[in-house]
Each structure stands twice: as C-alpha cells, then as structure tokens.
MITOR-523303 format. One line per 3 residues: number of its first residue (from 1); their letters; for each residue x negated, y negated, z negated of N, C-alpha, C, O, CB. Coordinates in Angstrom, 1 decimal. Glycine has a CB too. Layout:
! residues N
NUM> a> X Y Z X Y Z X Y Z X Y Z X Y Z  ...
! end
This chain:
! residues 63
1> xxx> -83.0 -96.5 -116.3 -83.5 -97.7 -116.9 -82.8 -99.0 -116.3 -82.6 -99.0 -115.1 -85.0 -97.7 -116.8  -82.5 -99.8 -117.0 -82.0 -101.3 -116.3 -83.3 -101.9 -115.8 -84.2 -102.3 -116.5 -81.3 -102.5 -117.5  -83.1 -102.0 -114.4 -84.0 -102.7 -113.7 -84.0 -104.2 -114.1 -83.0 -104.7 -114.5 -83.8 -102.5 -112.1
4> xxx> -85.3 -104.9 -114.0 -85.6 -106.4 -114.4 -85.4 -106.5 -115.8 -85.7 -107.7 -116.2 -84.6 -107.4 -113.7  -85.1 -105.6 -116.8 -85.2 -105.8 -118.2 -86.6 -106.0 -118.6 -87.6 -105.5 -118.1 -84.6 -104.7 -118.8  -86.6 -106.7 -119.8 -88.2 -106.9 -120.1 -88.5 -105.8 -120.7 -89.7 -105.5 -120.7 -88.7 -108.2 -121.0
7> xxx> -87.7 -104.8 -121.5 -87.7 -103.5 -122.2 -88.0 -102.4 -120.9 -88.9 -101.6 -120.8 -86.2 -103.3 -123.0  -86.9 -102.5 -120.1 -86.6 -101.2 -119.5 -87.2 -101.1 -118.1 -87.4 -100.1 -117.5 -85.1 -100.9 -119.4  -87.5 -102.3 -117.7 -87.6 -102.4 -116.1 -88.9 -101.4 -115.6 -90.0 -101.3 -116.2 -88.0 -104.2 -115.6
10> xxx> -88.5 -100.7 -114.5 -89.4 -99.7 -114.1 -90.1 -100.0 -112.9 -91.2 -99.5 -112.7 -88.7 -98.4 -113.9  -89.5 -100.8 -111.9 -90.3 -101.3 -110.7 -90.6 -102.8 -111.1 -91.7 -103.2 -110.8 -89.4 -101.1 -109.2  -89.7 -103.8 -111.7 -89.8 -105.1 -111.3 -89.3 -105.7 -112.8 -88.6 -104.9 -113.4 -88.8 -105.6 -110.0
13> xxx> -89.6 -106.8 -113.5 -89.3 -107.4 -114.6 -89.1 -108.8 -114.5 -89.7 -109.4 -113.5 -90.3 -107.2 -115.6  -88.4 -109.6 -115.2 -88.5 -111.0 -115.2 -89.8 -111.6 -115.7 -90.5 -111.0 -116.5 -87.5 -111.6 -116.1  -90.1 -112.6 -115.0 -91.4 -113.0 -115.2 -91.7 -113.7 -116.9 -92.8 -114.0 -117.4 -91.8 -114.0 -113.9
16> xxx> -90.5 -113.9 -117.5 -90.6 -114.6 -118.9 -90.6 -116.0 -119.1 -90.9 -116.5 -120.2 -91.7 -114.1 -119.5  -90.4 -116.7 -117.9 -90.2 -118.1 -117.8 -88.8 -118.5 -117.7 -88.6 -119.7 -117.4 -90.8 -118.6 -116.6  -87.9 -117.8 -118.0 -86.5 -118.0 -118.0 -85.9 -118.9 -116.7 -84.9 -119.6 -116.7 -86.1 -118.7 -119.4
19> xxx> -86.9 -118.7 -115.5 -86.5 -119.1 -114.3 -85.5 -118.0 -113.3 -85.1 -118.3 -112.2 -87.9 -119.5 -113.8  -85.4 -117.0 -113.9 -84.7 -115.9 -113.0 -85.7 -115.3 -111.9 -85.2 -114.6 -111.1 -83.6 -116.5 -112.2  -87.1 -115.6 -111.9 -87.8 -115.0 -111.1 -88.6 -113.4 -111.6 -89.4 -113.3 -112.6 -88.7 -116.0 -110.8
22> xxx> -88.3 -112.6 -110.8 -88.5 -111.3 -111.0 -89.9 -111.2 -110.3 -90.3 -111.9 -109.4 -87.4 -110.4 -110.5  -90.9 -110.0 -111.0 -92.1 -109.8 -110.4 -92.4 -108.3 -110.5 -92.0 -107.7 -111.5 -93.2 -110.6 -110.9  -93.1 -107.8 -109.8 -93.4 -106.7 -110.0 -94.0 -106.0 -111.3 -94.9 -106.6 -111.8 -94.0 -106.5 -109.2
25> xxx> -93.6 -104.9 -111.7 -94.1 -104.8 -113.2 -93.3 -103.7 -114.1 -92.4 -103.1 -113.4 -93.8 -106.3 -114.0  -93.5 -103.3 -115.2 -92.8 -102.6 -116.1 -92.4 -103.1 -117.5 -93.1 -103.8 -118.1 -93.4 -101.5 -116.3  -91.3 -102.7 -117.9 -90.9 -103.2 -119.1 -91.7 -102.5 -120.2 -92.5 -101.6 -120.0 -89.5 -103.0 -119.3
28> xxx> -91.4 -103.0 -121.3 -92.4 -102.4 -122.9 -91.9 -100.9 -122.8 -92.8 -100.0 -122.7 -91.9 -103.3 -124.8  -90.7 -100.6 -122.9 -90.3 -99.3 -123.2 -90.7 -98.3 -122.2 -91.1 -97.2 -122.5 -88.8 -99.2 -123.4  -90.6 -98.7 -120.8 -90.8 -98.0 -119.7 -92.6 -97.6 -119.7 -93.0 -96.5 -119.3 -90.2 -98.8 -118.4
31> xxx> -93.4 -98.6 -120.1 -94.6 -98.5 -120.2 -95.0 -97.5 -121.0 -95.9 -96.7 -120.7 -95.0 -99.5 -120.4  -94.3 -97.5 -122.3 -94.7 -96.7 -123.4 -94.3 -95.1 -123.0 -95.1 -94.2 -123.1 -93.9 -97.3 -124.7  -93.1 -95.1 -122.4 -92.7 -93.8 -122.1 -93.6 -93.1 -121.0 -94.0 -91.9 -121.2 -91.4 -93.8 -121.7
34> xxx> -93.9 -93.8 -119.9 -94.9 -93.6 -118.9 -96.0 -93.2 -119.6 -96.5 -92.0 -119.4 -95.3 -94.8 -118.1  -96.7 -94.0 -120.7 -98.1 -93.6 -121.0 -98.0 -92.2 -121.8 -99.0 -91.5 -121.9 -98.9 -94.7 -121.9  -96.7 -91.8 -122.4 -96.5 -90.5 -123.0 -96.2 -89.4 -122.1 -96.0 -88.2 -122.5 -95.5 -90.6 -124.0
37> xxx> -96.1 -89.7 -120.6 -96.1 -88.6 -119.7 -94.5 -88.5 -119.1 -94.1 -87.7 -118.3 -96.7 -87.2 -120.4  -93.8 -89.3 -119.7 -92.3 -89.3 -119.2 -92.2 -90.0 -118.0 -92.6 -91.2 -118.0 -91.3 -89.8 -120.2  -91.5 -89.4 -116.8 -91.0 -90.0 -115.7 -90.0 -91.0 -116.1 -89.4 -90.9 -117.2 -90.4 -88.9 -114.8
40> xxx> -90.0 -92.1 -115.4 -89.1 -92.9 -115.7 -88.2 -93.5 -114.4 -88.9 -94.0 -113.5 -89.9 -94.0 -116.4  -87.0 -93.5 -114.1 -86.3 -94.1 -113.0 -85.5 -95.0 -113.4 -84.8 -94.9 -114.4 -85.7 -93.2 -112.2  -85.5 -96.1 -112.5 -84.5 -97.1 -112.6 -83.1 -96.8 -112.0 -83.0 -95.8 -111.4 -85.0 -98.3 -112.0
43> xxx> -82.0 -97.7 -112.2 -80.6 -97.4 -111.8 -80.6 -97.2 -110.4 -79.7 -96.6 -109.9 -79.6 -98.5 -112.2  -81.7 -97.8 -109.7 -81.7 -97.8 -108.1 -82.2 -96.4 -107.8 -81.9 -95.9 -106.7 -82.7 -99.0 -107.4  -82.7 -95.9 -108.5 -83.6 -94.6 -108.1 -82.6 -93.4 -108.7 -83.3 -92.6 -109.3 -85.3 -94.6 -108.8
46> xxx> -81.5 -93.1 -108.6 -80.6 -92.0 -109.1 -81.0 -90.9 -108.0 -80.9 -89.7 -108.4 -78.8 -92.4 -109.0  -81.4 -91.1 -106.8 -81.2 -89.9 -105.8 -82.6 -89.1 -106.1 -82.8 -87.9 -105.9 -81.0 -90.4 -104.0  -83.6 -90.1 -106.6 -84.9 -89.7 -106.8 -85.0 -88.8 -108.3 -85.5 -87.7 -108.4 -85.9 -91.1 -106.8
49> xxx> -84.4 -89.3 -109.2 -84.2 -88.9 -110.6 -83.2 -87.4 -110.2 -83.5 -86.4 -110.8 -83.3 -90.2 -111.7  -82.3 -87.2 -109.4 -81.6 -85.9 -109.4 -82.6 -85.0 -108.6 -82.6 -83.8 -108.9 -80.0 -86.0 -108.6  -83.3 -85.5 -107.7 -84.3 -84.7 -107.2 -85.7 -84.2 -107.9 -86.2 -83.1 -107.7 -84.5 -85.2 -106.3
52> xxx> -86.1 -85.3 -108.6 -86.9 -84.7 -109.6 -86.4 -83.5 -110.9 -87.1 -82.7 -111.5 -87.3 -86.0 -110.3  -85.0 -83.7 -111.0 -84.5 -82.8 -112.3 -84.2 -81.6 -111.3 -84.2 -80.6 -112.0 -83.1 -83.5 -113.3  -83.9 -81.4 -110.1 -83.4 -80.3 -109.3 -85.0 -79.4 -109.4 -85.1 -78.2 -109.7 -82.8 -80.8 -107.5
55> xxx> -86.0 -80.2 -108.9 -87.4 -79.5 -108.9 -87.6 -78.9 -110.4 -87.8 -77.7 -110.4 -88.6 -80.7 -108.6  -87.5 -79.6 -111.5 -88.1 -79.1 -112.7 -87.0 -77.8 -113.1 -87.3 -76.8 -113.5 -88.3 -80.3 -113.9  -85.7 -78.1 -112.8 -84.7 -76.8 -113.1 -85.2 -75.4 -112.3 -85.0 -74.3 -112.7 -83.1 -77.2 -112.6
58> xxx> -85.8 -75.7 -111.0 -86.0 -74.8 -110.3 -87.5 -73.9 -110.6 -87.8 -72.8 -110.3 -85.8 -75.5 -109.0  -88.1 -74.9 -111.3 -89.4 -74.4 -111.5 -89.6 -73.8 -113.0 -90.6 -73.4 -113.5 -90.5 -75.5 -111.3  -88.2 -73.9 -113.5 -88.4 -73.6 -115.1 -89.0 -74.3 -116.0 -89.1 -74.0 -117.2 -89.1 -72.6 -115.3
61> xxx> -89.5 -75.7 -115.5 -89.9 -76.4 -116.5 -89.4 -77.2 -117.6 -90.0 -77.7 -118.5 -90.3 -77.0 -116.1  -87.8 -77.0 -117.1 -86.7 -77.6 -118.4 -86.6 -77.1 -119.5 -86.3 -77.6 -120.5 -85.4 -77.7 -118.2  -87.0 -75.6 -119.4 -87.0 -74.7 -120.6 -88.2 -74.6 -121.6 -88.1 -73.7 -122.5 -86.9 -73.5 -120.0
! end
C-alpha cells in the first residue's frame, strides 16, 4: 500500500489540512481491510510482507 495516502496509508497518513504534515494512522481502505482480517503492508514493509507470505506458505494457510 502507498504510505501516507488517505486511502492506503498503513502506518501514517496526511493530516488532511494540505500542509504536508503526516500523522500516525491508517487510510480508509487499509482500515477496512484490517477490520476484515486482512494483513496490510506498506511499501516500506516489503521484507515483513515476504516473511509473512513465507510463513503462510509453510503452514499451508494459503491453500
């Protein structure tokens, strides 16, 4: 997900005042996905996403 995006931010989003200030939080789409139980990773979390995928594959959870 695109970090800082108002819809996709997974760790931080812009504060909505168009001043370029980012605050901790989740975008709308990210929040909805997480509420549905989907793990969401930002673009800076590729290594974590890959590790999660390996874990799912080795446990058979992706089947």
